[in-house]
C-alpha positions as CSV (number, residue, x, y, z in Angstrom):
1,M,14.1,-16.5,-6.9
2,T,12.4,-16.7,-3.5
3,D,10.0,-13.6,-2.0
4,G,13.1,-13.2,0.6
5,D,15.8,-13.4,-2.0
6,E,14.3,-10.3,-3.6
7,S,16.4,-7.6,-3.9
8,V,14.2,-4.1,-2.5
9,A,15.5,-0.4,-2.6
10,I,16.6,0.3,0.4
11,Y,16.9,4.4,1.8
12,D,18.2,6.4,5.0
13,R,15.5,8.0,6.7
14,E,15.4,11.4,5.1
15,G,14.7,9.7,2.2
16,A,17.6,8.9,0.4
17,V,18.3,5.8,-1.8
18,T,21.9,4.5,-0.5
19,G,22.0,0.8,-2.3
20,S,19.5,-2.6,-2.6
21,A,19.5,-5.6,0.0
22,P,17.4,-9.1,-0.1
23,R,13.9,-8.3,1.6
24,G,13.9,-10.9,3.9
25,R,17.4,-8.6,5.9
26,M,15.4,-5.6,4.7
27,R,12.2,-6.8,6.7
28,A,14.8,-8.7,9.6
29,E,17.0,-5.8,10.4
30,G,13.9,-3.2,10.2
31,L,15.4,-1.5,6.8
32,W,13.9,2.4,6.1
33,H,13.1,1.7,1.8
34,A,10.4,2.7,0.3
35,A,6.7,0.7,-0.8
36,S,4.0,2.7,-3.2
37,S,0.4,2.7,-2.5
38,V,-2.7,3.1,-4.4
39,L,-5.8,4.1,-3.0
40,V,-8.4,2.7,-6.1
41,R,-12.2,4.7,-5.7
42,S,-14.6,4.5,-7.9
43,P,-15.9,6.7,-10.8
44,D,-18.3,8.5,-8.8
45,L,-15.7,8.9,-5.9
46,R,-17.5,7.7,-2.7
47,S,-15.7,4.4,-2.6
48,V,-12.8,2.4,-2.4
49,Y,-11.7,-0.6,-2.8
50,V,-10.5,-2.0,0.3
51,H,-9.0,-5.9,0.8
52,R,-8.7,-7.8,3.4
53,R,-4.8,-9.2,2.9
54,T,-4.0,-13.6,3.7
55,W,-2.3,-15.0,6.7
56,D,0.8,-15.6,5.0
57,K,1.7,-11.7,4.5
58,D,5.3,-11.0,5.7
59,V,3.8,-7.8,7.3
60,Y,0.6,-7.7,9.4
61,P,-1.2,-10.8,7.4
62,G,-5.3,-11.1,7.5
63,A,-6.1,-7.5,8.7
64,Y,-7.5,-4.9,6.3
65,D,-6.2,-2.1,4.0
66,C,-7.4,-0.3,0.6
67,W,-4.7,0.3,-0.8
68,A,-2.7,-1.6,-3.2
69,G,0.9,-1.7,-3.5
70,G,3.9,-2.9,-2.0
71,V,7.9,-2.0,-1.3
72,V,10.3,-0.5,-4.2
73,A,12.2,-2.8,-5.6
74,A,16.4,-2.2,-6.6
75,G,16.5,0.1,-9.3
76,E,12.4,0.5,-10.0
77,S,10.5,3.9,-9.9
78,P,8.1,3.9,-7.2
79,D,5.9,5.2,-10.1
80,H,6.0,2.2,-11.7
81,A,6.5,0.4,-8.7
82,A,2.5,2.1,-8.1
83,A,1.1,0.3,-11.9
84,R,3.1,-3.5,-11.1
85,E,1.4,-3.6,-7.7
86,L,-1.9,-2.3,-8.5
87,A,-1.9,-4.7,-11.1
88,E,-0.3,-7.9,-9.4
89,E,-2.9,-7.2,-6.7
90,L,-6.3,-6.8,-8.7
91,G,-5.9,-7.1,-12.1
92,V,-6.1,-3.1,-12.4
93,H,-4.0,-1.7,-15.6
94,T,-4.1,1.5,-15.4
95,T,-1.1,4.7,-14.8
96,P,-2.4,6.1,-10.8
97,R,-2.2,9.4,-10.4
98,F,0.8,10.7,-7.7
99,L,-0.9,11.9,-4.9
100,F,2.4,12.9,-1.9
101,R,5.6,11.3,0.0
102,T,5.0,10.8,3.6
103,R,6.7,8.4,6.2
104,H,5.8,5.3,7.9
105,E,7.8,4.2,10.9
106,R,5.9,1.7,14.1
107,G,8.3,-0.6,15.1
108,T,10.8,-2.4,12.4
109,V,8.8,-1.6,9.5
110,R,10.0,2.1,8.4
111,F,9.4,2.9,5.1
112,H,9.0,5.3,2.9
113,A,5.6,5.7,1.4
114,F,4.0,7.1,-2.6
115,V,1.3,7.9,-2.1
116,Y,-1.7,7.6,-5.8
117,E,-4.7,7.3,-6.0
118,T,-6.7,6.3,-9.6
119,C,-10.8,5.9,-10.2
120,W,-11.8,2.0,-12.3
121,D,-14.7,0.7,-12.6
122,G,-13.6,-2.8,-15.2
123,P,-13.4,-6.3,-12.9
124,V,-11.0,-7.1,-10.0
125,V,-8.6,-9.8,-10.4
126,H,-7.9,-10.6,-6.8
127,Q,-3.9,-12.3,-6.7
128,P,-4.5,-14.7,-4.7
129,T,-1.1,-15.0,-2.6
130,E,-2.4,-11.4,-1.3
131,I,-5.8,-10.7,-1.7
132,A,-8.2,-12.7,0.7
133,E,-11.3,-11.0,-0.8
134,G,-12.3,-7.9,-1.6
135,W,-15.8,-5.3,-2.0
136,W,-16.5,-1.9,-3.2
137,M,-16.9,0.6,0.1
138,H,-18.2,3.6,0.8
139,L,-15.5,6.3,2.7
140,S,-17.8,7.1,4.5
141,E,-18.6,3.2,5.9
142,L,-14.6,3.5,5.7
143,R,-14.3,6.3,8.0
144,E,-16.8,5.2,10.7
145,R,-14.8,2.1,10.6
146,L,-11.5,4.1,11.0
147,R,-13.0,5.4,14.2
148,D,-12.8,2.1,16.2
149,P,-8.6,1.1,17.2
150,H,-10.1,-2.2,17.4
151,W,-11.3,-3.0,13.9
152,P,-8.4,-5.3,12.3
153,F,-6.9,-2.5,9.9
154,V,-3.2,-1.9,8.1
155,P,-1.6,0.5,10.7
156,D,0.0,2.3,7.5
157,G,-2.9,2.2,6.2
158,R,-4.6,3.8,8.6
159,Q,-2.4,6.9,8.4
160,F,-2.3,7.2,4.5
161,V,-6.9,7.4,5.0
162,E,-5.9,10.7,7.1
163,E,-3.4,11.9,5.4
164,W,-5.0,11.1,2.2
165,L,-8.5,13.0,3.3
166,T,-6.0,15.8,4.8
167,F,-4.6,16.3,0.9
168,H,-8.1,16.5,-0.1
169,G,-10.3,19.2,2.2
170,L,-12.1,16.6,3.4
171,G,-10.3,16.1,6.4
C-alpha cells in the first residue's frame, strides 16, 4: 500500500467520524480528518524539540515544526495515533498526555487536532523520510522566532503553540 492509499478516518466539520477514505483522496478533496500532534518538552520544561520537515512531505515541505504527529488512520484512536507518530517520527517511546482538541482550517487543509505533550530526556531518532534535522530550542527562542511571520514554520504548528501557551497560562 502506498502512502496515498493509506485509509484515514474522515470526520465532519463538527468532529464526528463519518467514514474513511484513502489519504490521497482526503488531500485532493480537502476532506475533514483528524490528526494527533505531540509537543516534546525537555525535563526542565524550558525547551521543546524543533525539527525541519523533509522536502518531499505532502503538506508544508521543508518547513519547521515543533509538533510530532500525523493523521489518524481509519479505526485508530487519536491517543494511539499520537504515540505511534511520536515513535515513528522521533523514536520517542512514551505515552503522551492529552491536553486539548482544536480545529485547523487553512485552504484545503482541514482537520480536528488532538493536542498532546510529553517530556523526554532520551535519544531522538529521526525518521529520515519525514525529518531532515532537529534540535532542542529554548521556549523563549521559539516564541521570538514565531513572532516573525516569514520564518517558515508550519501554520498549524503556529496555531497550536499559541493555543498551548494559553492552555498553560503562558500566553
